C-alpha positions as CSV (number, residue, x, y, z in Angstrom):
1,Y,-155.7,145.4,45.8
2,T,-152.7,143.9,43.4
3,N,-153.3,143.1,39.8
4,R,-151.1,142.5,37.0
5,W,-151.2,146.2,36.2
6,T,-150.3,147.7,39.8
7,R,-147.4,144.7,39.7
8,A,-146.2,146.1,36.2
9,C,-146.4,149.9,37.3
10,A,-144.2,148.4,40.7
11,I,-141.7,146.5,38.1
12,Y,-141.7,149.7,35.9
13,A,-140.8,152.3,38.8
14,L,-137.8,149.8,40.0
15,G,-136.4,151.0,36.6
16,F,-135.9,154.5,37.8
17,E,-134.4,153.4,40.8
18,K,-130.9,154.9,41.2
19,D,-129.4,151.8,42.7
20,L,-131.2,148.4,43.2
21,D,-130.4,145.9,46.2
22,S,-131.5,143.0,44.8
23,Y,-132.7,141.8,41.2
24,D,-134.9,138.6,42.3
25,E,-138.5,139.9,41.7
26,L,-137.4,141.4,38.2
27,I,-135.7,138.2,37.4
28,A,-138.9,136.0,38.4
29,N,-141.0,137.7,36.5
30,L,-139.0,137.5,33.3
31,F,-140.4,134.0,33.4
32,H,-143.9,135.1,33.9
33,P,-146.5,134.1,30.9
34,D,-147.7,137.7,30.9
35,P,-146.3,140.0,28.2
36,L,-147.1,143.0,30.0
37,L,-144.6,141.6,33.2
38,H,-141.8,139.9,31.5
39,E,-141.2,143.0,28.8
40,T,-141.5,145.4,31.6
41,S,-139.0,143.3,33.7
42,A,-136.6,142.7,31.2
43,W,-136.5,146.6,30.3
44,A,-135.9,147.4,34.1
45,I,-133.0,144.9,34.2
46,Y,-131.5,145.7,31.0
47,K,-131.5,149.6,31.8
48,H,-129.7,148.8,34.9
49,N,-127.2,146.1,33.6
50,P,-127.7,144.2,30.7
51,A,-125.3,141.6,31.7
52,I,-127.7,140.2,34.1
53,Y,-130.5,139.7,31.2
54,K,-128.0,138.4,28.8
55,K,-127.1,135.7,31.6
56,I,-130.4,134.2,32.4
57,E,-131.9,135.0,28.6
58,E,-130.9,131.3,27.3
59,R,-133.1,129.9,30.5
60,L,-136.3,131.8,29.2
61,P,-139.4,130.4,27.6
62,K,-139.2,131.3,23.7
63,D,-142.2,133.3,23.8
64,N,-140.8,135.6,26.4
65,I,-137.5,136.1,24.4
66,R,-139.6,137.1,21.5
67,N,-141.5,139.4,23.0
68,I,-138.4,140.8,25.1
69,E,-136.0,141.0,22.2
70,K,-138.6,143.3,20.4
71,A,-138.7,145.6,23.3
72,I,-135.2,145.7,24.0
73,E,-134.4,146.5,20.5
74,K,-136.7,149.4,20.0
75,V,-135.6,150.9,23.4
76,F,-131.9,150.4,23.5
77,L,-130.6,149.1,20.2
78,Q,-132.5,151.5,17.8
79,T,-130.7,155.0,16.8
80,E,-133.7,156.5,16.9
81,L,-135.8,156.0,20.1
82,A,-139.4,154.2,19.3
83,L,-142.8,156.1,20.3
84,M,-143.7,154.1,23.5
85,P,-142.0,150.7,23.0
86,L,-143.4,149.3,26.0
87,R,-146.9,147.7,26.7
88,I,-146.9,149.8,29.7
89,E,-146.3,153.1,28.4
90,K,-149.0,152.3,25.7
91,T,-151.4,151.6,28.4
92,M,-150.5,155.1,29.9
93,F,-151.2,156.6,26.6
94,L,-154.3,154.8,25.7
95,K,-155.4,156.0,29.6
96,D,-155.6,159.2,28.5
97,I,-158.3,159.2,25.8
98,D,-161.4,160.6,27.3
99,F,-163.7,157.3,27.3
100,L,-161.0,155.2,28.7
101,Q,-159.8,157.3,31.9
102,E,-162.7,155.5,33.8
103,V,-161.7,152.1,32.8
104,P,-159.4,149.6,34.8
105,S,-155.5,149.9,33.5
106,D,-155.4,146.2,33.6
107,I,-158.2,146.4,31.2
108,V,-156.8,148.8,28.9
109,S,-153.5,147.2,29.3
110,E,-155.4,144.0,27.4
111,L,-156.4,146.5,25.0
112,V,-153.2,146.9,24.0
113,E,-152.3,143.6,23.1
114,L,-154.5,143.9,20.1
115,V,-152.9,146.9,18.9
116,E,-151.0,146.8,15.7
117,E,-148.4,149.7,14.9
118,K,-148.8,151.6,11.4
119,N,-146.8,154.4,10.2
120,Y,-147.9,156.7,7.5
121,A,-145.4,158.9,5.4
122,A,-146.7,162.5,4.8
123,G,-149.0,162.5,2.2
124,T,-149.9,158.9,2.2
125,T,-153.7,158.0,2.0
126,I,-155.0,156.3,5.1
127,I,-158.9,155.8,4.2
128,S,-160.2,156.8,1.1
129,Q,-163.6,157.9,0.4
130,G,-165.8,154.7,-0.6
131,D,-164.0,152.5,1.4
132,V,-166.6,150.0,2.9
133,Y,-166.6,150.4,7.0
134,C,-166.3,147.0,7.8
135,E,-163.0,146.7,6.5
136,I,-161.6,149.5,8.2
137,P,-160.0,149.3,11.8
138,I,-160.5,151.3,14.4
139,S,-157.4,153.5,15.0
140,V,-155.6,155.9,17.4
141,V,-153.8,158.4,16.3
142,A,-150.2,158.4,18.3
143,R,-148.3,160.6,16.7
144,G,-148.8,162.9,14.0
145,R,-151.8,164.3,12.5
146,V,-154.3,163.2,9.9
147,E,-156.6,165.4,7.8
148,V,-160.0,165.1,6.6
149,L,-160.6,165.6,3.1
150,K,-164.1,166.0,1.5
151,D,-164.0,166.7,-2.6
152,G,-160.6,167.5,-1.9
153,Q,-161.4,170.3,0.8
154,M,-160.1,169.6,4.3
155,T,-162.8,169.5,6.5
156,D,-161.4,168.5,9.9
157,A,-158.4,166.4,11.3
158,F,-157.4,164.1,13.8
159,N,-154.4,164.9,16.3
160,Q,-152.7,162.6,18.8
161,R,-155.2,160.4,21.0
162,E,-158.2,161.1,18.8
163,I,-160.0,158.1,17.4
164,F,-161.3,157.3,13.9
165,G,-162.4,154.3,11.7
166,H,-165.2,151.7,12.3
167,L,-166.9,153.2,15.2
168,Y,-170.6,154.1,14.2
169,L,-171.9,152.8,10.9
170,G,-172.9,149.6,9.8
171,D,-170.7,147.4,8.0
172,N,-172.0,147.7,4.4
173,Q,-171.7,151.4,4.6
174,M,-169.5,153.8,2.9
175,F,-166.7,156.0,4.3
176,D,-167.8,159.3,2.8
177,Y,-164.2,160.8,3.5
178,T,-160.7,160.8,2.7
179,L,-158.4,160.7,5.3
180,I,-154.7,161.4,4.3
181,A,-151.5,161.4,7.0
182,K,-150.6,165.6,6.8
183,E,-147.2,164.5,8.4
184,D,-145.1,161.3,9.1
185,T,-148.0,159.7,11.2
186,L,-148.1,156.7,13.7
187,I,-151.4,154.8,14.0
188,Y,-152.4,152.5,16.5
189,E,-155.0,150.3,14.7
190,I,-157.5,147.7,16.2
191,D,-159.2,144.8,14.4
192,K,-163.2,146.0,15.0
193,D,-164.0,142.6,15.6
194,L,-161.5,142.1,18.4
195,F,-162.6,145.8,20.0
196,Y,-165.7,144.6,20.2
197,G,-164.8,141.2,21.6
198,M,-163.2,143.4,24.4
199,I,-166.7,145.3,24.8
200,Q,-168.8,142.1,25.6
201,K,-166.0,140.5,28.2
202,N,-165.6,143.8,30.2
203,H,-168.5,145.3,31.4
204,E,-166.4,148.5,32.6
205,F,-165.0,148.9,29.2
206,A,-168.7,148.7,27.8
207,R,-170.1,151.1,29.8
208,A,-167.2,154.0,29.3
209,F,-167.6,153.5,25.1
210,I,-171.6,153.3,25.3
211,E,-171.5,156.4,27.2
212,A,-169.0,158.1,25.0
213,V,-171.0,157.3,21.9
214,A,-174.0,158.8,23.8
215,Q,-172.2,162.0,25.0
216,D,-170.4,162.2,21.2
217,L,-167.2,163.0,23.1
218,T,-165.0,165.4,20.9
219,P,-162.0,166.2,19.8
220,T,-160.1,164.1,22.5
221,A,-162.3,161.3,22.7
222,I,-164.4,159.5,19.6
223,K,-165.0,161.5,16.5
224,T,-167.5,160.2,13.9
225,K,-167.5,161.7,10.4
């Protein structure tokens, strides 16, 4: 059975091959409209021979070029390597969250398209006590640590792969805690309406989420404050 995820994994594996006999499959996928496929293909080609990608770049659709350039810059051109710069790597990361482990990877890869990366310096307030829940995105700690404060005292913390934000309470309810980045922290934020849109259209995703809520999985799945 082949889908966009298994295809992307095959392409990703080619990036780690010592020698490639042919670049034809990778080049063909550079033109694919799916960001997961053209981004992963570009990474694999660039990893082996940047000149091959540069030769083809001007022929690619503009949207593909924009996605590819962002990935290439993060992986190959920045002095400090970005955390999980590729969509395929973000998908693998999210798959390690308890309630997503039973969700097909191609569906999790769709969730990655909704992710917005937010960096918070140590000491930055992420959520303030009194914030309205409907204004808070669903958030995953990608790197760092988030501490939960109540009346100035730490009551809990979120570490890597733990989720906080708009999950359980109603839109008009207030957040009763303050969340602060204990250290430099990267958060994957997902707009709550887009997240629930995913639940509505994917029954596997919906079932996994409902089971997680029912079981109140902690600490590596969903936490509620």
